[in-house]
N, CA, C, O and the ligand as a Tripos MOL2 file, in Angstrom:
@<TRIPOS>MOLECULE
protein
  289   287    73     0     0
PROTEIN
NO_CHARGES

@<TRIPOS>ATOM
      1 N          17.4160   92.4570   43.4090 N.3       1 MET1
      2 CA         18.0080   91.2080   42.8810 C.3       1 MET1
      3 C          17.7330   90.0380   43.8420 C.2       1 MET1
      4 O          17.8970   90.1640   45.0560 O.2       1 MET1
      5 N          17.3310   88.9500   43.2960 N.am      2 THR2
      6 CA         17.0970   87.7560   44.1130 C.3       2 THR2
      7 C          18.4140   87.0330   44.3560 C.2       2 THR2
      8 O          19.2790   86.9830   43.4820 O.2       2 THR2
      9 N          18.5540   86.4810   45.5360 N.am      3 LYS3
     10 CA         19.7620   85.7180   45.8430 C.3       3 LYS3
     11 C          19.4680   84.2250   45.7930 C.2       3 LYS3
     12 O          18.3530   83.7910   46.0810 O.2       3 LYS3
     13 N          20.4690   83.4550   45.4280 N.am      4 CYS4
     14 CA         20.3450   82.0000   45.3690 C.3       4 CYS4
     15 C          20.1230   81.4580   46.7820 C.2       4 CYS4
     16 O          20.8580   81.7940   47.7100 O.2       4 CYS4
     17 N          19.0910   80.6090   46.9300 N.am      5 HIS5
     18 CA         18.7920   80.0570   48.2550 C.3       5 HIS5
     19 C          19.8550   79.0780   48.7150 C.2       5 HIS5
     20 O          19.9640   78.7780   49.9040 O.2       5 HIS5
     21 N          20.6360   78.5810   47.7690 N.am      6 LYS6
     22 CA         21.6160   77.5380   48.0930 C.3       6 LYS6
     23 C          22.9690   78.1390   48.4750 C.2       6 LYS6
     24 O          23.5360   77.7900   49.5110 O.2       6 LYS6
     25 N          23.4920   79.0540   47.6260 N.am      7 CYS7
     26 CA         24.8470   79.5660   47.8620 C.3       7 CYS7
     27 C          24.8630   81.0460   48.2380 C.2       7 CYS7
     28 O          25.9040   81.5540   48.6540 O.2       7 CYS7
     29 N          23.7310   81.7570   48.1020 N.am      8 GLY8
     30 CA         23.6570   83.1510   48.5160 C.3       8 GLY8
     31 C          24.1540   84.1650   47.4870 C.2       8 GLY8
     32 O          24.0850   85.3690   47.7340 O.2       8 GLY8
     33 N          24.6480   83.7090   46.3510 N.am      9 GLN9
     34 CA         25.0820   84.6390   45.3030 C.3       9 GLN9
     35 C          23.8790   85.2410   44.6040 C.2       9 GLN9
     36 O          22.7940   84.6580   44.6030 O.2       9 GLN9
     37 N          24.0750   86.4270   44.0020 N.am     10 GLU10
     38 CA         22.9850   87.0520   43.2520 C.3      10 GLU10
     39 C          22.6830   86.2480   41.9950 C.2      10 GLU10
     40 O          23.5870   85.7830   41.3010 O.2      10 GLU10
     41 N          21.3880   86.0960   41.7180 N.am     11 LEU11
     42 CA         20.9810   85.3650   40.5180 C.3      11 LEU11
     43 C          21.0510   86.2910   39.3210 C.2      11 LEU11
     44 O          20.7960   87.4890   39.4430 O.2      11 LEU11
     45 N          21.3930   85.7480   38.1680 N.am     12 GLU12
     46 CA         21.3600   86.5110   36.9120 C.3      12 GLU12
     47 C          19.9790   86.3490   36.3070 C.2      12 GLU12
     48 O          19.4280   85.2480   36.3090 O.2      12 GLU12
     49 N          19.4050   87.4470   35.7820 N.am     13 SER13
     50 CA         18.1000   87.3800   35.1310 C.3      13 SER13
     51 C          18.2520   86.9570   33.6840 C.2      13 SER13
     52 O          19.2460   87.2780   33.0330 O.2      13 SER13
     53 N          17.2550   86.2300   33.1830 N.am     14 GLY14
     54 CA         17.2610   85.8100   31.7850 C.3      14 GLY14
     55 C          15.9370   85.1780   31.4510 C.2      14 GLY14
     56 O          14.9260   85.4730   32.0880 O.2      14 GLY14
     57 N          15.9300   84.3260   30.4770 N.am     15 HIS15
     58 CA         14.6990   83.6640   30.0460 C.3      15 HIS15
     59 C          14.9420   82.1900   29.7960 C.2      15 HIS15
     60 O          15.9370   81.8040   29.1830 O.2      15 HIS15
     61 N          14.0180   81.3700   30.2790 N.am     16 LEU16
     62 CA         14.0190   79.9550   29.9470 C.3      16 LEU16
     63 C          13.1520   79.8220   28.7050 C.2      16 LEU16
     64 O          12.0310   80.3280   28.6800 O.2      16 LEU16
     65 N          13.6430   79.1620   27.6920 N.am     17 PHE17
     66 CA         12.8280   79.0340   26.4730 C.3      17 PHE17
     67 C          12.8990   77.6320   25.9170 C.2      17 PHE17
     68 O          13.7790   76.8460   26.2690 O.2      17 PHE17
     69 N          11.9480   77.3310   25.0340 N.am     18 SER18
     70 CA         11.7560   75.9680   24.5460 C.3      18 SER18
     71 C          12.1170   75.8390   23.0820 C.2      18 SER18
     72 O          12.5400   76.7950   22.4330 O.2      18 SER18
     73 N          11.9360   74.6220   22.5760 N.am     19 THR19
     74 CA         11.9420   74.4030   21.1340 C.3      19 THR19
     75 C          10.7450   75.1630   20.5670 C.2      19 THR19
     76 O           9.9330   75.6780   21.3360 O.2      19 THR19
     77 N          10.6170   75.2450   19.2770 N.am     20 LYS20
     78 CA          9.6290   76.1490   18.6890 C.3      20 LYS20
     79 C           8.1730   75.7640   18.8890 C.2      20 LYS20
     80 O           7.2970   76.6070   18.6950 O.2      20 LYS20
     81 N           7.8710   74.4970   19.2770 N.am     21 ASP21
     82 CA          6.4600   74.1380   19.4780 C.3      21 ASP21
     83 C           6.1610   73.7530   20.9330 C.2      21 ASP21
     84 O           5.0880   73.2260   21.2280 O.2      21 ASP21
     85 N           7.0850   74.0080   21.8180 N.am     22 GLY22
     86 CA          6.9180   73.5540   23.2020 C.3      22 GLY22
     87 C           6.0570   74.4550   24.0410 C.2      22 GLY22
     88 O           5.9020   75.6370   23.7350 O.2      22 GLY22
     89 N           5.4970   73.9110   25.0960 N.am     23 ALA23
     90 CA          4.8070   74.6810   26.1270 C.3      23 ALA23
     91 C           5.2600   74.0810   27.4440 C.2      23 ALA23
     92 O           5.5190   72.8790   27.5090 O.2      23 ALA23
     93 N           5.3630   74.8700   28.4800 N.am     24 LEU24
     94 CA          5.8490   74.3740   29.7650 C.3      24 LEU24
     95 C           4.7640   74.3970   30.8240 C.2      24 LEU24
     96 O           3.9760   75.3400   30.8960 O.2      24 LEU24
     97 N           4.7250   73.3620   31.6410 N.am     25 SER25
     98 CA          3.7830   73.2660   32.7440 C.3      25 SER25
     99 C           4.4930   72.6330   33.9260 C.2      25 SER25
    100 O           5.6140   72.1390   33.8030 O.2      25 SER25
    101 N           3.8270   72.6530   35.0710 N.am     26 PHE26
    102 CA          4.3540   72.0210   36.2740 C.3      26 PHE26
    103 C           3.2740   71.1210   36.8530 C.2      26 PHE26
    104 O           2.0900   71.4490   36.7740 O.2      26 PHE26
    105 N           3.6640   69.9870   37.4350 N.am     27 ALA27
    106 CA          2.7390   69.1150   38.1570 C.3      27 ALA27
    107 C           3.5620   68.2860   39.1340 C.2      27 ALA27
    108 O           4.7900   68.2610   39.0570 O.2      27 ALA27
    109 N           2.8730   67.6020   40.0600 N.am     28 ASP28
    110 CA          3.5840   66.7740   41.0380 C.3      28 ASP28
    111 C           4.3780   65.6790   40.3320 C.2      28 ASP28
    112 O           5.5210   65.3960   40.6920 O.2      28 ASP28
    113 N           3.7510   65.0630   39.3130 N.am     29 GLU29
    114 CA          4.4350   64.0820   38.4860 C.3      29 GLU29
    115 C           4.0950   64.3590   37.0380 C.2      29 GLU29
    116 O           3.0590   64.9550   36.7430 O.2      29 GLU29
    117 N           4.9630   63.9290   36.1300 N.am     30 VAL30
    118 CA          4.7140   64.1730   34.7050 C.3      30 VAL30
    119 C           3.5800   63.2710   34.2460 C.2      30 VAL30
    120 O           3.6910   62.0500   34.3500 O.2      30 VAL30
    121 N           2.4760   63.8520   33.7330 N.am     31 PRO31
    122 CA          1.3490   63.0350   33.2710 C.3      31 PRO31
    123 C           1.7130   62.2500   32.0130 C.2      31 PRO31
    124 O           2.5650   62.6790   31.2340 O.2      31 PRO31
    125 N           1.0590   61.0880   31.8140 N.am     32 SER32
    126 CA          1.3180   60.2900   30.6130 C.3      32 SER32
    127 C           0.7560   61.0200   29.3990 C.2      32 SER32
    128 O          -0.0380   61.9510   29.5370 O.2      32 SER32
    129 N           1.1710   60.5930   28.2150 N.am     33 ALA33
    130 CA          0.7560   61.2480   26.9740 C.3      33 ALA33
    131 C          -0.7450   61.1250   26.7340 C.2      33 ALA33
    132 O          -1.3160   61.9140   25.9810 O.2      33 ALA33
    133 N          -1.4000   60.1290   27.3770 N.am     34 PHE34
    134 CA         -2.8290   59.8950   27.1470 C.3      34 PHE34
    135 C          -3.7060   60.6500   28.1340 C.2      34 PHE34
    136 O          -4.9210   60.7300   27.9520 O.2      34 PHE34
    137 N          -3.1150   61.1890   29.1480 N.am     35 GLU35
    138 CA         -3.8490   61.9260   30.1720 C.3      35 GLU35
    139 C          -3.9910   63.3910   29.7720 C.2      35 GLU35
    140 O          -3.1280   63.9290   29.0770 O.2      35 GLU35
    141 N          -5.0640   64.0380   30.2020 N.am     36 ASN36
    142 CA         -5.1630   65.4860   30.0570 C.3      36 ASN36
    143 C          -4.2960   66.0890   31.1650 C.2      36 ASN36
    144 O          -4.6030   65.9510   32.3490 O.2      36 ASN36
    145 N          -3.2230   66.7500   30.7720 N.am     37 ALA37
    146 CA         -2.2370   67.2500   31.7380 C.3      37 ALA37
    147 C          -2.8660   68.1820   32.7750 C.2      37 ALA37
    148 O          -2.4100   68.2450   33.9160 O.2      37 ALA37
    149 N          -3.9180   68.9070   32.3720 N.am     38 ARG38
    150 CA         -4.5600   69.8550   33.2860 C.3      38 ARG38
    151 C          -5.1870   69.1750   34.4920 C.2      38 ARG38
    152 O          -5.4220   69.8190   35.5140 O.2      38 ARG38
    153 N          -5.4630   67.8710   34.3810 N.am     39 HIS39
    154 CA         -6.0740   67.1410   35.4940 C.3      39 HIS39
    155 C          -5.0300   66.5340   36.4240 C.2      39 HIS39
    156 O          -5.3930   65.9260   37.4310 O.2      39 HIS39
    157 N          -3.7560   66.6810   36.1160 N.am     40 ALA40
    158 CA         -2.7000   66.1110   36.9570 C.3      40 ALA40
    159 C          -2.6520   66.8400   38.2970 C.2      40 ALA40
    160 O          -2.8080   68.0610   38.3380 O.2      40 ALA40
    161 N          -2.4350   66.1000   39.4120 N.am     41 PRO41
    162 CA         -2.3550   66.7530   40.7290 C.3      41 PRO41
    163 C          -1.2500   67.8090   40.7480 C.2      41 PRO41
    164 O          -0.1280   67.5510   40.3130 O.2      41 PRO41
    165 N          -1.5770   69.0000   41.2580 N.am     42 GLY42
    166 CA         -0.5860   70.0680   41.3720 C.3      42 GLY42
    167 C          -0.3230   70.8120   40.0850 C.2      42 GLY42
    168 O           0.6510   71.5590   39.9910 O.2      42 GLY42
    169 N          -1.1940   70.6170   39.0640 N.am     43 PHE43
    170 CA         -0.9510   71.2260   37.7510 C.3      43 PHE43
    171 C          -0.9370   72.7550   37.7920 C.2      43 PHE43
    172 O          -1.8070   73.3790   38.3990 O.2      43 PHE43
    173 N           0.0700   73.3480   37.1330 N.am     44 VAL44
    174 CA          0.1430   74.7930   36.9230 C.3      44 VAL44
    175 C           0.5890   75.0090   35.4860 C.2      44 VAL44
    176 O           1.6330   74.4990   35.0810 O.2      44 VAL44
    177 N          -0.1870   75.7590   34.7100 N.am     45 GLU45
    178 CA          0.2470   76.0870   33.3570 C.3      45 GLU45
    179 C           1.2150   77.2560   33.4320 C.2      45 GLU45
    180 O           0.8730   78.3050   33.9770 O.2      45 GLU45
    181 N           2.4090   77.0940   32.8970 N.am     46 LEU46
    182 CA          3.4110   78.1610   32.9240 C.3      46 LEU46
    183 C           3.3920   78.9680   31.6430 C.2      46 LEU46
    184 O           3.5100   80.1920   31.6780 O.2      46 LEU46
    185 N           3.2460   78.2940   30.5080 N.am     47 THR47
    186 CA          3.1610   78.9880   29.2250 C.3      47 THR47
    187 C           2.1160   78.2840   28.3770 C.2      47 THR47
    188 O           1.8690   77.0920   28.5560 O.2      47 THR47
    189 N           1.5060   79.0110   27.4590 N.am     48 ALA48
    190 CA          0.5380   78.4270   26.5370 C.3      48 ALA48
    191 C           1.2700   77.9700   25.2840 C.2      48 ALA48
    192 O           2.3400   78.4930   24.9720 O.2      48 ALA48
    193 N           0.7010   76.9840   24.5480 N.am     49 PRO49
    194 CA          1.3120   76.6150   23.2790 C.3      49 PRO49
    195 C           1.3350   77.8430   22.3680 C.2      49 PRO49
    196 O           0.4140   78.6600   22.3880 O.2      49 PRO49
    197 N           2.3870   77.9610   21.5810 N.am     50 LYS50
    198 CA          2.5680   79.1510   20.7570 C.3      50 LYS50
    199 C           2.9850   78.6860   19.3710 C.2      50 LYS50
    200 O           3.9600   77.9500   19.2200 O.2      50 LYS50
    201 N           2.2480   79.1170   18.3730 N.am     51 ILE51
    202 CA          2.5700   78.6960   17.0030 C.3      51 ILE51
    203 C           3.6250   79.6360   16.4310 C.2      51 ILE51
    204 O           3.4800   80.8570   16.4910 O.2      51 ILE51
    205 N           4.6660   79.0660   15.8850 N.am     52 GLY52
    206 CA          5.6680   79.8460   15.1640 C.3      52 GLY52
    207 C           6.5300   80.7450   16.0140 C.2      52 GLY52
    208 O           6.9300   81.8180   15.5620 O.2      52 GLY52
    209 N           6.8220   80.3450   17.2110 N.am     53 GLY53
    210 CA          7.7340   81.1350   18.0290 C.3      53 GLY53
    211 C           8.2390   80.2950   19.1740 C.2      53 GLY53
    212 O           7.7350   79.1970   19.4110 O.2      53 GLY53
    213 N           9.2180   80.7910   19.8790 N.am     54 ARG54
    214 CA          9.7280   80.0530   21.0210 C.3      54 ARG54
    215 C           8.9330   80.4300   22.2620 C.2      54 ARG54
    216 O           8.7410   81.6100   22.5540 O.2      54 ARG54
    217 N           8.4740   79.4170   22.9900 N.am     55 THR55
    218 CA          7.8540   79.6390   24.2810 C.3      55 THR55
    219 C           8.9400   80.0780   25.2520 C.2      55 THR55
    220 O          10.0150   79.4810   25.2980 O.2      55 THR55
    221 N           8.6640   81.1120   26.0230 N.am     56 ALA56
    222 CA          9.6870   81.5940   26.9440 C.3      56 ALA56
    223 C           9.0490   82.1850   28.1870 C.2      56 ALA56
    224 O           7.9170   82.6660   28.1390 O.2      56 ALA56
    225 N           9.7660   82.1510   29.2920 N.am     57 LEU57
    226 CA          9.3240   82.8660   30.4800 C.3      57 LEU57
    227 C          10.5390   83.3500   31.2540 C.2      57 LEU57
    228 O          11.6130   82.7510   31.2080 O.2      57 LEU57
    229 N          10.3360   84.4590   31.9700 N.am     58 ALA58
    230 CA         11.4400   85.0620   32.7060 C.3      58 ALA58
    231 C          11.9310   84.0940   33.7750 C.2      58 ALA58
    232 O          11.1280   83.4400   34.4410 O.2      58 ALA58
    233 N          13.2320   84.0020   33.9360 N.am     59 ALA59
    234 CA         13.8200   83.0970   34.9130 C.3      59 ALA59
    235 C          15.1440   83.6720   35.3970 C.2      59 ALA59
    236 O          15.7650   84.4940   34.7230 O.2      59 ALA59
    237 N          15.5610   83.2310   36.5650 N.am     60 ASP60
    238 CA         16.8610   83.6330   37.0980 C.3      60 ASP60
    239 C          17.7420   82.3960   37.1830 C.2      60 ASP60
    240 O          17.2520   81.2890   37.4080 O.2      60 ASP60
    241 N          19.0300   82.5880   37.0040 N.am     61 ILE61
    242 CA         19.9410   81.4510   36.9950 C.3      61 ILE61
    243 C          21.0800   81.6550   37.9860 C.2      61 ILE61
    244 O          21.5870   82.7670   38.1380 O.2      61 ILE61
    245 N          21.4830   80.5740   38.6630 N.am     62 CYS62
    246 CA         22.7130   80.5630   39.4510 C.3      62 CYS62
    247 C          23.6370   79.6060   38.7170 C.2      62 CYS62
    248 O          23.4400   78.3920   38.7560 O.2      62 CYS62
    249 N          24.6370   80.1480   38.0540 N.am     63 ARG63
    250 CA         25.5520   79.3080   37.2730 C.3      63 ARG63
    251 C          26.4270   78.4680   38.1780 C.2      63 ARG63
    252 O          26.9050   77.4030   37.7860 O.2      63 ARG63
    253 N          26.6380   78.9570   39.4050 N.am     64 GLU64
    254 CA         27.4550   78.2410   40.3850 C.3      64 GLU64
    255 C          26.7910   76.9120   40.7830 C.2      64 GLU64
    256 O          27.4290   75.8600   40.7630 O.2      64 GLU64
    257 N          25.5020   76.9770   41.1440 N.am     65 CYS65
    258 CA         24.7680   75.7810   41.5930 C.3      65 CYS65
    259 C          24.0900   75.0660   40.4250 C.2      65 CYS65
    260 O          23.4890   74.0100   40.6190 O.2      65 CYS65
    261 N          24.1780   75.6230   39.2190 N.am     66 ARG66
    262 CA         23.4980   75.0750   38.0430 C.3      66 ARG66
    263 C          22.0040   74.9100   38.3590 C.2      66 ARG66
    264 O          21.4480   73.8130   38.3040 O.2      66 ARG66
    265 N          21.3810   76.0480   38.6920 N.am     67 ARG67
    266 CA         20.0170   76.0530   39.1880 C.3      67 ARG67
    267 C          19.2710   77.1930   38.5170 C.2      67 ARG67
    268 O          19.8270   78.2800   38.3560 O.2      67 ARG67
    269 N          18.0070   76.9650   38.1180 N.am     68 ILE68
    270 CA         17.1830   78.0020   37.5090 C.3      68 ILE68
    271 C          15.9410   78.2130   38.3600 C.2      68 ILE68
    272 O          15.2770   77.2500   38.7430 O.2      68 ILE68
    273 N          15.6230   79.4710   38.6590 N.am     69 VAL69
    274 CA         14.4630   79.8240   39.4840 C.3      69 VAL69
    275 C          13.4640   80.5620   38.6150 C.2      69 VAL69
    276 O          13.8190   81.5100   37.9150 O.2      69 VAL69
    277 N          12.2080   80.1240   38.6630 N.am     70 ILE70
    278 CA         11.1690   80.6830   37.7930 C.3      70 ILE70
    279 C          10.0300   81.2460   38.6320 C.2      70 ILE70
    280 O           9.5320   80.5700   39.5320 O.2      70 ILE70
    281 N           9.6140   82.4720   38.3470 N.am     71 ASP71
    282 CA          8.3930   83.0230   38.9330 C.3      71 ASP71
    283 C           7.2730   82.8240   37.9310 C.2      71 ASP71
    284 O           7.4980   82.9280   36.7250 O.2      71 ASP71
    285 N           6.0630   82.5380   38.4110 N.am     72 TYR72
    286 CA          4.9430   82.4300   37.4860 C.3      72 TYR72
    287 C           3.7500   83.1730   38.0070 C.2      72 TYR72
    288 O           2.7040   83.1940   37.3580 O.2      72 TYR72
    289 ZN         23.7050   79.1860   43.9660 Zn       73 ZN73
@<TRIPOS>BOND
     1     1     2 1
     2     2     3 1
     3     3     4 2
     4     3     5 am
     5     5     6 1
     6     6     7 1
     7     7     8 2
     8     7     9 am
     9     9    10 1
    10    10    11 1
    11    11    12 2
    12    11    13 am
    13    13    14 1
    14    14    15 1
    15    15    16 2
    16    15    17 am
    17    17    18 1
    18    18    19 1
    19    19    20 2
    20    19    21 am
    21    21    22 1
    22    22    23 1
    23    23    24 2
    24    23    25 am
    25    25    26 1
    26    26    27 1
    27    27    28 2
    28    27    29 am
    29    29    30 1
    30    30    31 1
    31    31    32 2
    32    31    33 am
    33    33    34 1
    34    34    35 1
    35    35    36 2
    36    35    37 am
    37    37    38 1
    38    38    39 1
    39    39    40 2
    40    39    41 am
    41    41    42 1
    42    42    43 1
    43    43    44 2
    44    43    45 am
    45    45    46 1
    46    46    47 1
    47    47    48 2
    48    47    49 am
    49    49    50 1
    50    50    51 1
    51    51    52 2
    52    51    53 am
    53    53    54 1
    54    54    55 1
    55    55    56 2
    56    55    57 am
    57    57    58 1
    58    58    59 1
    59    59    60 2
    60    59    61 am
    61    61    62 1
    62    62    63 1
    63    63    64 2
    64    63    65 am
    65    65    66 1
    66    66    67 1
    67    67    68 2
    68    67    69 am
    69    69    70 1
    70    70    71 1
    71    71    72 2
    72    71    73 am
    73    73    74 1
    74    74    75 1
    75    75    76 2
    76    75    77 am
    77    77    78 1
    78    78    79 1
    79    79    80 2
    80    79    81 am
    81    81    82 1
    82    82    83 1
    83    83    84 2
    84    83    85 am
    85    85    86 1
    86    86    87 1
    87    87    88 2
    88    87    89 am
    89    89    90 1
    90    90    91 1
    91    91    92 2
    92    91    93 am
    93    93    94 1
    94    94    95 1
    95    95    96 2
    96    95    97 am
    97    97    98 1
    98    98    99 1
    99    99   100 2
   100    99   101 am
   101   101   102 1
   102   102   103 1
   103   103   104 2
   104   103   105 am
   105   105   106 1
   106   106   107 1
   107   107   108 2
   108   107   109 am
   109   109   110 1
   110   110   111 1
   111   111   112 2
   112   111   113 am
   113   113   114 1
   114   114   115 1
   115   115   116 2
   116   115   117 am
   117   117   118 1
   118   118   119 1
   119   119   120 2
   120   119   121 am
   121   121   122 1
   122   122   123 1
   123   123   124 2
   124   123   125 am
   125   125   126 1
   126   126   127 1
   127   127   128 2
   128   127   129 am
   129   129   130 1
   130   130   131 1
   131   131   132 2
   132   131   133 am
   133   133   134 1
   134   134   135 1
   135   135   136 2
   136   135   137 am
   137   137   138 1
   138   138   139 1
   139   139   140 2
   140   139   141 am
   141   141   142 1
   142   142   143 1
   143   143   144 2
   144   143   145 am
   145   145   146 1
   146   146   147 1
   147   147   148 2
   148   147   149 am
   149   149   150 1
   150   150   151 1
   151   151   152 2
   152   151   153 am
   153   153   154 1
   154   154   155 1
   155   155   156 2
   156   155   157 am
   157   157   158 1
   158   158   159 1
   159   159   160 2
   160   159   161 am
   161   161   162 1
   162   162   163 1
   163   163   164 2
   164   163   165 am
   165   165   166 1
   166   166   167 1
   167   167   168 2
   168   167   169 am
   169   169   170 1
   170   170   171 1
   171   171   172 2
   172   171   173 am
   173   173   174 1
   174   174   175 1
   175   175   176 2
   176   175   177 am
   177   177   178 1
   178   178   179 1
   179   179   180 2
   180   179   181 am
   181   181   182 1
   182   182   183 1
   183   183   184 2
   184   183   185 am
   185   185   186 1
   186   186   187 1
   187   187   188 2
   188   187   189 am
   189   189   190 1
   190   190   191 1
   191   191   192 2
   192   191   193 am
   193   193   194 1
   194   194   195 1
   195   195   196 2
   196   195   197 am
   197   197   198 1
   198   198   199 1
   199   199   200 2
   200   199   201 am
   201   201   202 1
   202   202   203 1
   203   203   204 2
   204   203   205 am
   205   205   206 1
   206   206   207 1
   207   207   208 2
   208   207   209 am
   209   209   210 1
   210   210   211 1
   211   211   212 2
   212   211   213 am
   213   213   214 1
   214   214   215 1
   215   215   216 2
   216   215   217 am
   217   217   218 1
   218   218   219 1
   219   219   220 2
   220   219   221 am
   221   221   222 1
   222   222   223 1
   223   223   224 2
   224   223   225 am
   225   225   226 1
   226   226   227 1
   227   227   228 2
   228   227   229 am
   229   229   230 1
   230   230   231 1
   231   231   232 2
   232   231   233 am
   233   233   234 1
   234   234   235 1
   235   235   236 2
   236   235   237 am
   237   237   238 1
   238   238   239 1
   239   239   240 2
   240   239   241 am
   241   241   242 1
   242   242   243 1
   243   243   244 2
   244   243   245 am
   245   245   246 1
   246   246   247 1
   247   247   248 2
   248   247   249 am
   249   249   250 1
   250   250   251 1
   251   251   252 2
   252   251   253 am
   253   253   254 1
   254   254   255 1
   255   255   256 2
   256   255   257 am
   257   257   258 1
   258   258   259 1
   259   259   260 2
   260   259   261 am
   261   261   262 1
   262   262   263 1
   263   263   264 2
   264   263   265 am
   265   265   266 1
   266   266   267 1
   267   267   268 2
   268   267   269 am
   269   269   270 1
   270   270   271 1
   271   271   272 2
   272   271   273 am
   273   273   274 1
   274   274   275 1
   275   275   276 2
   276   275   277 am
   277   277   278 1
   278   278   279 1
   279   279   280 2
   280   279   281 am
   281   281   282 1
   282   282   283 1
   283   283   284 2
   284   283   285 am
   285   285   286 1
   286   286   287 1
   287   287   288 2
@<TRIPOS>SUBSTRUCTURE
     1 MET1         2 RESIDUE 1 A MET
     2 THR2         6 RESIDUE 1 A THR
     3 LYS3        10 RESIDUE 1 A LYS
     4 CYS4        14 RESIDUE 1 A CYS
     5 HIS5        18 RESIDUE 1 A HIS
     6 LYS6        22 RESIDUE 1 A LYS
     7 CYS7        26 RESIDUE 1 A CYS
     8 GLY8        30 RESIDUE 1 A GLY
     9 GLN9        34 RESIDUE 1 A GLN
    10 GLU10       38 RESIDUE 1 A GLU
    11 LEU11       42 RESIDUE 1 A LEU
    12 GLU12       46 RESIDUE 1 A GLU
    13 SER13       50 RESIDUE 1 A SER
    14 GLY14       54 RESIDUE 1 A GLY
    15 HIS15       58 RESIDUE 1 A HIS
    16 LEU16       62 RESIDUE 1 A LEU
    17 PHE17       66 RESIDUE 1 A PHE
    18 SER18       70 RESIDUE 1 A SER
    19 THR19       74 RESIDUE 1 A THR
    20 LYS20       78 RESIDUE 1 A LYS
    21 ASP21       82 RESIDUE 1 A ASP
    22 GLY22       86 RESIDUE 1 A GLY
    23 ALA23       90 RESIDUE 1 A ALA
    24 LEU24       94 RESIDUE 1 A LEU
    25 SER25       98 RESIDUE 1 A SER
    26 PHE26      102 RESIDUE 1 A PHE
    27 ALA27      106 RESIDUE 1 A ALA
    28 ASP28      110 RESIDUE 1 A ASP
    29 GLU29      114 RESIDUE 1 A GLU
    30 VAL30      118 RESIDUE 1 A VAL
    31 PRO31      122 RESIDUE 1 A PRO
    32 SER32      126 RESIDUE 1 A SER
    33 ALA33      130 RESIDUE 1 A ALA
    34 PHE34      134 RESIDUE 1 A PHE
    35 GLU35      138 RESIDUE 1 A GLU
    36 ASN36      142 RESIDUE 1 A ASN
    37 ALA37      146 RESIDUE 1 A ALA
    38 ARG38      150 RESIDUE 1 A ARG
    39 HIS39      154 RESIDUE 1 A HIS
    40 ALA40      158 RESIDUE 1 A ALA
    41 PRO41      162 RESIDUE 1 A PRO
    42 GLY42      166 RESIDUE 1 A GLY
    43 PHE43      170 RESIDUE 1 A PHE
    44 VAL44      174 RESIDUE 1 A VAL
    45 GLU45      178 RESIDUE 1 A GLU
    46 LEU46      182 RESIDUE 1 A LEU
    47 THR47      186 RESIDUE 1 A THR
    48 ALA48      190 RESIDUE 1 A ALA
    49 PRO49      194 RESIDUE 1 A PRO
    50 LYS50      198 RESIDUE 1 A LYS
    51 ILE51      202 RESIDUE 1 A ILE
    52 GLY52      206 RESIDUE 1 A GLY
    53 GLY53      210 RESIDUE 1 A GLY
    54 ARG54      214 RESIDUE 1 A ARG
    55 THR55      218 RESIDUE 1 A THR
    56 ALA56      222 RESIDUE 1 A ALA
    57 LEU57      226 RESIDUE 1 A LEU
    58 ALA58      230 RESIDUE 1 A ALA
    59 ALA59      234 RESIDUE 1 A ALA
    60 ASP60      238 RESIDUE 1 A ASP
    61 ILE61      242 RESIDUE 1 A ILE
    62 CYS62      246 RESIDUE 1 A CYS
    63 ARG63      250 RESIDUE 1 A ARG
    64 GLU64      254 RESIDUE 1 A GLU
    65 CYS65      258 RESIDUE 1 A CYS
    66 ARG66      262 RESIDUE 1 A ARG
    67 ARG67      266 RESIDUE 1 A ARG
    68 ILE68      270 RESIDUE 1 A ILE
    69 VAL69      274 RESIDUE 1 A VAL
    70 ILE70      278 RESIDUE 1 A ILE
    71 ASP71      282 RESIDUE 1 A ASP
    72 TYR72      286 RESIDUE 1 A TYR
    73 ZN73       289 GROUP 0 **** ****
């Protein structure tokens, strides 16, 4: 079990999920709608677009600190 880096409590496992057409990515800053997001500095694709289902990835939550930790 992973522990919260902030308060030291054990994190609960679960899933972070999106609206039905969402995809999640990470970058240093959020790219504008006209930019190709893949070219943004620090870009990491977390999930691919998915037709007809919820995008989801495994995540841990600390309800105490209101914090979600994601492995990719
Ligand atoms: Zn915590």
